[in-house]
N, C-alpha and C positions, 0 to 999 in steps of 0.2 A: 532596857525596856523595849526600845525600837527593834533590837535584835530578836527579842522574844516574840514580838508581834510578827516579825518577818517569818520566823520559823513556823509559828502557828498558821500563818497564811499559806505557806508552802505546803504544810501537811494537809490543810483543808483542800487545797487545789489538787493535790495528789489523790486524796480520797475521792473527790468528785470525778476525776479522770478514771480512776480504777472502777468506779461504779457505772461507767458507760455501758449501756445494755446492748446486747447483740440484737439485730433485727430478727424478728420471729414471724414465720408465716404459718398461719393456721388455715387449712384449706380442705375442701372435700375432694377426695381422690376416687376415681372410678377404676375398679379392678376388673380384669377379664374373668369369665367363668373359670373355675378351677378345672373342670373337665373340658376336654377338647370336643366340642359339640359341632364341629364343622360338618356340614352336610346333613345334619339331623333336623328334620322338619316335623316328624310325627313320633310320638312317644306314648308308651302305655306302662302301667304298673301290673306286673304279674302278681296276683293276690298271694301274699305271704302265707296265708292260712292253708292254701292248697298244697303247700309243700309237706304238710303234716300227713298227707295221704301217701302211703308208700308206693303206690302205683301211678301217681299223677304224672302227666306229661311234663309239667313244669319242673318236677324234681329231676327228670331225666335231662331236660334242657340245660340245667345249670349244675349237673352232677360233677362236671369237671372242676368247678370252683368250690362247691360245698359238698365235700365227700362224706360227711357224717351228719346228715340232717336228722336222722332218727324219726320214728313214727310214734313214739310214746311221749306225747306232750300233754301237759295238764290243760284243763279247761281254761285256766287263767292265761296261759300262753296262746292258746287258740284264739281267745277273745281279743287279746292284746294285738295279735297279728292282724286281725281284721281291722282294728283301729289304725294300725300302721299303714295298711293298704289304703284306707280312706284318706288318711292325712297326707301320705305321699302324693296321692292323686290331687288333693286339694291344693297343696302348695305348688305343684307343677302347673296346674291350670291357672293359678293366680299369678305365677311368675311370668309365663309366656317366654318367648314368642312362639312356642311350639304348639302344634295341634295335638291336643290330648285325645287319645282314642280309648274308649272303654274296652276293657280286656275281654277277649274271647279266645279260646284255644286255637281258632282258625288263623288268628293274626300271626302266630309264630310257626305254624305248621304248613305254611303255604310257600310256594316258590315263585317269585321271591317273597320274602316276608312282607306283610302288609303294613308294618310299622318299621321305622328306622332304628328305634332303640327301645329298650325296656328296662325298667327298674325292678329289682327283686332283692331278696335278702333273707335273713333268718334272725331269730331271737337266740342269741348265744347264751344269755343268762337272764334269769328273773329271780331276784333274791328278795325275800320278804323277811323283815325283821320287826318283831313286836317288842317294845321296851316298856318297862314300868319304872316309875320313880315315886318314892315315898316322900311326903312332905308334911310338915305341921303348919296349920293355918289357924288364924284367929277368926272364929265364926260365932256369932251370937254371944260375944263376951267370954268365950272359952276356947282353949286350944283343941283343935281337932286334927287327928291323923288322917291324911288323905293319900290315896294312891292314884297317880295319873298314868294313863297309857298312851303311847304313840305308836304309829305304824309307819314304817318306811319301806318303799319298794324301789329297788335298783334294777333298772332295765338296761340291758346291753344288746345292741343291735348291730349286726354287720350287714351292709347293703352294697350293691353294685349298680352301675349303669352300664349296660352292655349294648353294643351295636349288633343289630339283628343279622346283617348280611354276612359277617365273618366271625361273630362271637367275640370280637375284641372288647376288652374291658376299658371303658372310657374313664371310669372313676370307681374307686372303692374306698370305703372307710368303715371303721368301727366307732360307734358313739355310745356313750352311756349317760344316763340321767337318773338322779335319785329324787323321788318325790316323797316328802314326809307330811304326815297328817298333823292337824292341830291336836293338842293333848285332850284327852277325855277321861272322865272319872270311871268309865266302864268300857270294857272291850266291845260291848254291844254297840257303842256309839262311834266306833272307829269306822272310817270309810272302807269299803271293800278293796281287796287287792286289785281287782279289775279296774275300779275307778281311779286309783292312784297310778296304776300302770298305764291307763289311757292318757293321763296328763303327761306322763313321762314320754309316751310314744309320740304325742303331738310335738313336744319340744325337740325330740330327736329328728322327726321328719322335717321340721322347719329348716334344718341345715342344708337340705337339698337345694334350696334357692341359690345359695352361693356357688354350688357346684355347676349349675346349668345356666345361670344368667349372670350378667355383669352385676357387681355389687360395689357399694360405696362405703368409704370410711373417712373419718376426719383425722388428718395427719398434721403433725406439727414439725416444722423444719426450722432449725436455728442457724442463721447465717453467721458469717465471720465478722468480727469487729475490725474495722480498718485502723491500722496503726500509723498510716502514712500522713494523716491529716490532710488528705486530698479533698478539697471542697466538693468535687464531683461525687465522691463516695458518700458524703453527708446528704447530698441531694438525692442520690439513689436510695439511701436508707429511708428518707422521708417518703419517697414514692412507694417503697415497699409497705411502710406503715399505713399508707393510704390505699393499699391494694392496687396500685397502678404498676403491675408487674412487668408489662411489656416495655414501658418507658424505663423502669429500673434496670431491666435486662440490657437494654441498649447502652445505658451508661456503664454498667459493670463490664460489659464486653469491650466497650471502647477503652476503658481504663486498663483492663487486662492486656489488650492487644498493644496498647501504647507503652505501658510501663512494666508489665509482668507482675503487677500487684497481686499477691497470692489470695488476699481476701476478695478482691474483685473477681478473680478467676473462679474461686470456690462458689461465690454467690451467683455468678453467671451460670455455672454448671447446674446448681440447684434449680434456678429459674428455667433453664433450658429443659431440664428433665420434666418439670411440671408442665411445660408447654407442649411436651410430646417428643422433643428432639433428644431422646435418651442417648443415642449413639454419640452425638456431639458433646453431650454432657460428660460421658465417660472419657472421651478423648481429652477434654480439659482436665478432668480429675487425674488422669494418668500423667499428663504433663506436670501438674502440680506435685504429684507424688515423687517425681524424679528431680524436682527442683527445691522443695522445702526441706529444711533440716530439723524443724521442731518436731519431736517425737509424738507429742499429743496431737498436733495438727495432722501428722501423717496417719495416726490411728483414725481420726475422723474422716479423712479422705478415703482410707481403705474401707471403712464401714459404708460410706456412700457408694463407692464403686460396687461393693458386694450387693447392696440393695438394688442398684440400678440394673446390674446384670441379672439378678433374680427376676426383676420385672420383665426383662427382655425374654427370659426363658419361659414365661407363663404363656399358655396357649392363647392365640388370638383367633376368635371365631368370627 
């Protein structure tokens, strides 16, 4: 019986040890603008709807990028392009820190240009799909056959941010968004194509904020569990859980430098990166990669190095 109790106690202790949780950091991270906006102080939006005129100046200005704009656009596309122009301008003005200049053709036809950069683009596709669905419903104590209609509009927009002085493309992307109506029992009650396309246009235009201004996201980083039973590592873990990252970093760095503890080095590197010292963090991660033998740990190190290097390559404005 005593032996049985001893075995049960050993199993329980092992289970508790195996359930030790890794320190987790949840923090808000600020990312630089996707576009390299260095030197850009003034910006305008060239009205997208003007491109639908075959002889417009704007069409000639960006002809090198958009070789087949075409002049035969539906009224829905023309109206949607006007919404895109308005929404791009609204989001740029709201984002800052640039001075937004209301467009006139003199801005881009002067020497030197009177704005540093401009936004323009085109609607590459506007797809309308009306669906119907038959159903049987119980109404007034009897079964009734009902037909429901829905309308969806898929809008595809390609847009660019171009520097005026040398026509360098600072940013370009293609975005799409599909807006679907609520169902209605008659097609007469469906919203117009232009109304649905306008909603999609606003959603697409909102993405320009991340291209031209710093943006934030919430990131989660899982630190390594210490297997050395070093009391300093437990102290550092507690500091992390209380978001005292500077003090935790000092302990992790001290343990790593003194003992080469891989968990301490890994955790120190993560905290260094979060503090802004990405280069030092990468250096420690590379040292660990050359010293550890656990393949799963190596994969985590490689993933972190790749993430940090990617951050370093992002444009700083």
